[in-house]
Backbone and ligand atoms as CSV (ligand in chain L), in Angstrom:
chain,resi,resn,atom,element,x,y,z
A,1,MET,N,N,17.161,0.270,-24.655
A,1,MET,CA,C,17.710,-0.859,-25.720
A,1,MET,C,C,17.812,0.018,-27.103
A,2,ALA,N,N,17.343,1.147,-27.106
A,2,ALA,CA,C,17.047,1.687,-28.307
A,2,ALA,C,C,18.496,2.232,-28.913
A,3,ASP,N,N,19.340,2.369,-28.178
A,3,ASP,CA,C,20.759,3.024,-28.538
A,3,ASP,C,C,21.792,1.989,-29.174
A,4,ARG,N,N,21.283,0.904,-29.320
A,4,ARG,CA,C,22.229,-0.374,-29.670
A,4,ARG,C,C,21.410,-1.231,-30.601
A,5,PRO,N,N,22.150,-2.037,-31.375
A,5,PRO,CA,C,21.478,-3.205,-32.340
A,5,PRO,C,C,20.922,-4.051,-31.525
A,6,PRO,N,N,19.713,-4.637,-31.800
A,6,PRO,CA,C,19.358,-5.855,-30.985
A,6,PRO,C,C,20.286,-6.967,-30.899
A,7,CYS,N,N,20.147,-7.681,-29.719
A,7,CYS,CA,C,21.091,-8.818,-29.543
A,7,CYS,C,C,20.352,-10.182,-29.661
A,8,ARG,N,N,21.019,-11.193,-30.068
A,8,ARG,CA,C,20.479,-12.615,-30.098
A,8,ARG,C,C,20.344,-13.130,-28.683
A,9,CYS,N,N,19.745,-12.653,-27.694
A,9,CYS,CA,C,19.629,-13.126,-26.479
A,9,CYS,C,C,18.372,-12.996,-25.864
A,10,LEU,N,N,18.068,-13.777,-24.575
A,10,LEU,CA,C,16.814,-14.088,-23.989
A,10,LEU,C,C,16.606,-12.750,-23.268
A,11,LEU,N,N,15.636,-12.574,-22.689
A,11,LEU,CA,C,15.296,-11.428,-21.737
A,11,LEU,C,C,16.326,-11.443,-20.696
A,12,ARG,N,N,16.444,-12.573,-19.859
A,12,ARG,CA,C,17.183,-12.829,-18.761
A,12,ARG,C,C,18.605,-12.043,-19.122
A,13,GLN,N,N,19.117,-11.926,-20.360
A,13,GLN,CA,C,20.421,-11.291,-20.605
A,13,GLN,C,C,20.057,-9.690,-21.011
A,14,ALA,N,N,19.023,-9.764,-21.894
A,14,ALA,CA,C,18.739,-8.351,-22.524
A,14,ALA,C,C,18.178,-7.351,-21.303
A,15,ASP,N,N,17.269,-7.648,-20.624
A,15,ASP,CA,C,16.519,-6.775,-19.725
A,15,ASP,C,C,15.913,-7.716,-18.388
A,16,PRO,N,N,16.598,-7.689,-17.451
A,16,PRO,CA,C,16.260,-8.541,-16.102
A,16,PRO,C,C,14.884,-7.962,-15.669
A,17,ASP,N,N,14.631,-6.564,-15.672
A,17,ASP,CA,C,13.510,-6.406,-15.170
A,17,ASP,C,C,12.199,-6.861,-15.898
A,18,LEU,N,N,12.343,-6.894,-17.233
A,18,LEU,CA,C,11.312,-7.291,-17.937
A,18,LEU,C,C,11.148,-8.721,-17.788
A,19,GLU,N,N,12.346,-9.509,-17.748
A,19,GLU,CA,C,12.435,-10.884,-17.650
A,19,GLU,C,C,11.767,-11.351,-16.360
A,20,LYS,N,N,11.712,-10.412,-15.361
A,20,LYS,CA,C,10.946,-10.878,-13.940
A,20,LYS,C,C,9.471,-10.683,-14.181
A,21,ILE,N,N,9.201,-9.818,-14.957
A,21,ILE,CA,C,7.609,-9.710,-15.331
A,21,ILE,C,C,7.088,-11.054,-16.024
A,22,VAL,N,N,8.084,-11.337,-17.126
A,22,VAL,CA,C,7.608,-12.441,-18.173
A,22,VAL,C,C,7.631,-13.769,-16.933
A,23,ALA,N,N,8.680,-13.934,-16.090
A,23,ALA,CA,C,8.581,-15.200,-15.341
A,23,ALA,C,C,7.382,-15.159,-14.562
A,24,ASP,N,N,7.195,-13.943,-14.113
A,24,ASP,CA,C,5.824,-14.196,-13.118
A,24,ASP,C,C,4.600,-14.507,-13.931
A,25,TYR,N,N,4.587,-13.940,-15.236
A,25,TYR,CA,C,3.354,-14.364,-15.993
A,25,TYR,C,C,3.467,-15.792,-16.162
A,26,VAL,N,N,4.680,-16.377,-16.615
A,26,VAL,CA,C,4.954,-17.721,-16.771
A,26,VAL,C,C,4.320,-18.512,-15.586
A,27,SER,N,N,4.786,-18.020,-14.391
A,27,SER,CA,C,4.513,-18.749,-13.157
A,27,SER,C,C,2.878,-18.896,-12.718
A,28,SER,N,N,2.282,-17.839,-13.386
A,28,SER,CA,C,0.906,-17.814,-13.331
A,28,SER,C,C,-0.056,-18.601,-14.038
A,29,LEU,N,N,0.591,-19.123,-15.177
A,29,LEU,CA,C,0.091,-19.982,-16.142
A,29,LEU,C,C,-0.436,-21.472,-15.433
A,30,PRO,N,N,-1.657,-21.864,-15.604
A,30,PRO,CA,C,-1.915,-23.155,-15.142
A,30,PRO,C,C,-0.920,-24.202,-15.363
A,31,GLU,N,N,-0.755,-25.123,-14.436
A,31,GLU,CA,C,0.330,-26.112,-14.631
A,31,GLU,C,C,0.233,-26.855,-15.945
A,32,ASP,N,N,-1.240,-27.292,-16.092
A,32,ASP,CA,C,-1.413,-28.353,-17.376
A,32,ASP,C,C,-1.291,-27.379,-18.622
A,33,ALA,N,N,-1.065,-26.155,-18.755
A,33,ALA,CA,C,-0.744,-25.353,-19.904
A,33,ALA,C,C,0.615,-24.966,-20.033
A,34,ARG,N,N,1.509,-25.399,-19.044
A,34,ARG,CA,C,2.953,-25.282,-19.256
A,34,ARG,C,C,3.804,-26.413,-19.633
A,35,VAL,N,N,5.006,-26.362,-20.371
A,35,VAL,CA,C,5.696,-27.391,-20.714
A,35,VAL,C,C,6.568,-27.917,-19.333
A,36,PRO,N,N,7.010,-29.030,-19.350
A,36,PRO,CA,C,7.910,-29.545,-18.277
A,36,PRO,C,C,9.443,-28.434,-18.355
A,37,ASP,N,N,10.046,-28.569,-17.282
A,37,ASP,CA,C,11.235,-27.638,-17.161
A,37,ASP,C,C,12.239,-28.195,-18.384
A,38,ALA,N,N,12.473,-29.405,-18.563
A,38,ALA,CA,C,13.471,-29.827,-19.593
A,38,ALA,C,C,12.988,-29.316,-20.957
A,39,GLU,N,N,11.625,-29.456,-21.353
A,39,GLU,CA,C,11.165,-28.811,-22.557
A,39,GLU,C,C,11.219,-27.373,-22.791
A,40,TYR,N,N,11.120,-26.776,-21.656
A,40,TYR,CA,C,11.315,-25.351,-21.558
A,40,TYR,C,C,12.648,-24.741,-22.019
A,41,ARG,N,N,13.530,-25.768,-21.276
A,41,ARG,CA,C,15.064,-25.414,-21.371
A,41,ARG,C,C,15.338,-25.853,-22.982
A,42,ARG,N,N,14.883,-26.910,-23.252
A,42,ARG,CA,C,15.221,-27.073,-24.782
A,42,ARG,C,C,14.758,-26.145,-25.963
A,43,ARG,N,N,13.487,-25.639,-25.756
A,43,ARG,CA,C,13.047,-24.747,-26.522
A,43,ARG,C,C,13.725,-23.330,-26.480
A,44,LEU,N,N,14.234,-23.053,-25.429
A,44,LEU,CA,C,14.772,-21.704,-25.271
A,44,LEU,C,C,16.211,-21.892,-25.875
A,45,ALA,N,N,16.730,-23.096,-25.941
A,45,ALA,CA,C,18.325,-23.130,-26.370
A,45,ALA,C,C,18.028,-22.954,-27.842
A,46,LEU,N,N,16.867,-23.576,-28.432
A,46,LEU,CA,C,16.698,-23.486,-30.023
A,46,LEU,C,C,16.466,-21.949,-30.149
A,47,CYS,N,N,15.632,-21.148,-29.330
A,47,CYS,CA,C,15.515,-19.821,-29.741
A,47,CYS,C,C,16.735,-19.008,-29.828
A,48,GLU,N,N,17.717,-19.548,-28.505
A,48,GLU,CA,C,18.935,-18.731,-28.562
A,48,GLU,C,C,19.777,-18.809,-29.775
A,49,SER,N,N,19.720,-19.783,-30.373
A,49,SER,CA,C,20.380,-19.931,-31.689
A,49,SER,C,C,19.701,-19.695,-32.916
A,50,CYS,N,N,18.699,-18.877,-32.456
A,50,CYS,CA,C,17.813,-18.806,-33.815
A,50,CYS,C,C,17.995,-17.309,-34.404
A,51,PRO,N,N,18.209,-17.205,-35.612
A,51,PRO,CA,C,18.575,-15.880,-36.272
A,51,PRO,C,C,17.305,-14.785,-36.287
A,52,ARG,N,N,16.108,-15.152,-35.759
A,52,ARG,CA,C,14.974,-14.427,-35.461
A,52,ARG,C,C,14.777,-13.985,-34.049
A,53,LEU,N,N,15.834,-14.049,-33.306
A,53,LEU,CA,C,15.565,-13.777,-31.993
A,53,LEU,C,C,16.244,-12.445,-31.724
A,54,ALA,N,N,15.590,-11.414,-31.278
A,54,ALA,CA,C,16.350,-10.015,-30.929
A,54,ALA,C,C,15.532,-9.587,-29.682
A,55,ASP,N,N,16.634,-9.178,-28.641
A,55,ASP,CA,C,16.508,-8.814,-27.311
A,55,ASP,C,C,15.196,-9.657,-26.687
A,56,GLY,N,N,15.221,-10.886,-26.671
A,56,GLY,CA,C,14.255,-11.781,-26.045
A,56,GLY,C,C,13.018,-11.841,-26.707
A,57,MET,N,N,12.655,-11.215,-27.814
A,57,MET,CA,C,11.725,-11.251,-28.692
A,57,MET,C,C,11.685,-11.966,-30.054
A,58,CYS,N,N,10.820,-12.825,-30.475
A,58,CYS,CA,C,10.790,-13.613,-31.589
A,58,CYS,C,C,10.413,-12.542,-32.759
A,59,MET,N,N,11.184,-12.291,-33.868
A,59,MET,CA,C,10.792,-11.490,-34.804
A,59,MET,C,C,9.713,-11.855,-35.894
A,60,ASP,N,N,9.441,-13.276,-35.736
A,60,ASP,CA,C,8.152,-13.967,-36.569
A,60,ASP,C,C,6.949,-13.454,-36.078
A,61,CYS,N,N,6.784,-13.765,-34.603
A,61,CYS,CA,C,5.545,-13.604,-34.064
A,61,CYS,C,C,5.322,-12.222,-33.268
A,62,GLY,N,N,6.519,-11.761,-32.586
A,62,GLY,CA,C,6.281,-10.578,-31.668
A,62,GLY,C,C,6.369,-11.032,-30.289
A,63,CYS,N,N,6.372,-12.343,-29.804
A,63,CYS,CA,C,6.142,-12.715,-28.427
A,63,CYS,C,C,7.596,-12.838,-28.044
A,64,TYR,N,N,7.746,-12.462,-26.582
A,64,TYR,CA,C,8.775,-12.681,-25.962
A,64,TYR,C,C,8.987,-14.314,-25.736
A,65,VAL,N,N,9.966,-14.856,-26.189
A,65,VAL,CA,C,10.232,-16.244,-26.399
A,65,VAL,C,C,10.186,-16.768,-24.986
A,66,GLU,N,N,10.573,-16.366,-23.754
A,66,GLU,CA,C,10.555,-17.103,-22.480
A,66,GLU,C,C,9.037,-17.226,-21.977
A,67,ALA,N,N,8.014,-16.461,-22.635
A,67,ALA,CA,C,6.690,-16.640,-22.557
A,67,ALA,C,C,6.132,-17.712,-23.357
A,68,ARG,N,N,6.363,-17.472,-24.667
A,68,ARG,CA,C,5.894,-18.399,-25.689
A,68,ARG,C,C,6.394,-19.866,-25.427
A,69,ALA,N,N,7.648,-20.005,-25.357
A,69,ALA,CA,C,8.087,-21.463,-25.009
A,69,ALA,C,C,7.648,-22.029,-23.990
A,70,ALA,N,N,6.945,-21.414,-22.856
A,70,ALA,CA,C,6.386,-22.144,-21.657
A,70,ALA,C,C,5.096,-22.741,-21.891
A,71,LYS,N,N,4.532,-22.274,-23.007
A,71,LYS,CA,C,3.135,-22.795,-23.384
A,71,LYS,C,C,2.866,-24.127,-24.288
A,72,ALA,N,N,2.370,-25.060,-23.659
A,72,ALA,CA,C,2.404,-26.400,-24.173
A,72,ALA,C,C,1.691,-26.394,-25.766
A,73,ALA,N,N,0.658,-25.558,-25.861
A,73,ALA,CA,C,-0.152,-25.686,-26.837
A,73,ALA,C,C,0.480,-24.846,-27.993
A,74,LEU,N,N,1.479,-24.018,-27.824
A,74,LEU,CA,C,2.125,-23.229,-28.870
A,74,LEU,C,C,3.353,-24.073,-29.475
A,75,LYS,N,N,3.700,-23.623,-30.919
A,75,LYS,CA,C,4.725,-24.055,-31.356
A,75,LYS,C,C,5.433,-22.805,-32.057
A,76,CYS,N,N,6.733,-23.071,-32.315
A,76,CYS,CA,C,7.566,-21.988,-33.022
A,76,CYS,C,C,6.784,-21.580,-34.251
A,77,PRO,N,N,6.764,-20.195,-34.552
A,77,PRO,CA,C,6.169,-19.920,-35.870
A,77,PRO,C,C,7.051,-19.955,-37.140
A,78,ALA,N,N,8.190,-20.251,-36.974
A,78,ALA,CA,C,8.993,-20.450,-38.314
A,78,ALA,C,C,8.376,-21.523,-39.011
A,79,LEU,N,N,8.794,-21.632,-40.325
A,79,LEU,CA,C,8.257,-22.743,-41.427
A,79,LEU,C,C,9.797,-23.039,-41.864
A,80,PRO,N,N,10.077,-24.246,-41.631
A,80,PRO,CA,C,9.459,-25.093,-40.701
A,80,PRO,C,C,9.735,-24.745,-39.278
A,81,PRO,N,N,8.974,-25.269,-38.293
A,81,PRO,CA,C,9.035,-24.839,-36.783
A,81,PRO,C,C,10.370,-25.478,-36.323
A,82,ARG,N,N,11.012,-24.210,-35.455
A,82,ARG,CA,C,12.224,-24.996,-34.663
A,82,ARG,C,C,11.776,-25.830,-33.612
A,83,TRP,N,N,10.483,-25.770,-33.040
A,83,TRP,CA,C,10.087,-26.770,-31.951
A,83,TRP,C,C,8.613,-26.703,-31.982
A,84,GLU,N,N,7.969,-27.981,-31.759
A,84,GLU,CA,C,6.625,-28.046,-32.069
A,84,GLU,C,C,5.852,-28.084,-30.657
A,85,ARG,N,N,4.472,-27.998,-30.825
A,85,ARG,CA,C,3.388,-28.083,-29.875
A,85,ARG,C,C,3.923,-29.331,-28.906
A,86,TYR,N,N,3.874,-29.157,-27.601
A,86,TYR,CA,C,4.169,-30.530,-26.688
A,86,TYR,C,C,3.015,-31.179,-26.439
A,87,ALA,N,N,3.268,-32.389,-26.866
A,87,ALA,CA,C,2.181,-33.567,-26.895
A,87,ALA,C,C,2.480,-34.494,-25.694
A,88,GLY,N,N,3.257,-34.196,-24.649
A,88,GLY,CA,C,3.496,-34.832,-23.274
A,88,GLY,C,C,4.841,-35.770,-23.832
A,89,GLU,N,N,5.144,-36.424,-22.681
A,89,GLU,CA,C,6.239,-37.116,-22.701
A,89,GLU,C,C,6.010,-38.810,-23.097
L,1,SF4,S1,S,11.587,-18.325,-34.826
L,1,SF4,FE1,FE,10.889,-19.824,-33.277
L,1,SF4,S2,S,13.022,-20.429,-32.845
L,1,SF4,FE2,FE,13.191,-18.478,-33.579
L,1,SF4,S3,S,13.066,-17.202,-31.906
L,1,SF4,FE3,FE,10.969,-17.469,-32.753
L,1,SF4,S4,S,10.055,-19.138,-31.308
L,1,SF4,FE4,FE,12.327,-19.143,-31.132
């Protein structure tokens, strides 16, 4: 990835091998610590349209967004946040 400028894309487009590692990590999280699939997709769609996304990483916090967006207790680090902590449906 070092020989080109970063793209505004998720890991699944930028680095499928790393995306698999992150997906395995997300799957290992306790179910009650993860957001439902619909909320996960909503968060990732917001990240995909965010200028702070580069090669699957949030430039505000350094997290891979596919990992951060899975966690119910976390919110987007931007001010104001583009997505909030998940409080349930
Ligand atoms: S600032 Fe928020 S919306 Fe933007 S990439 Fe980071 S986590 Fe996603």
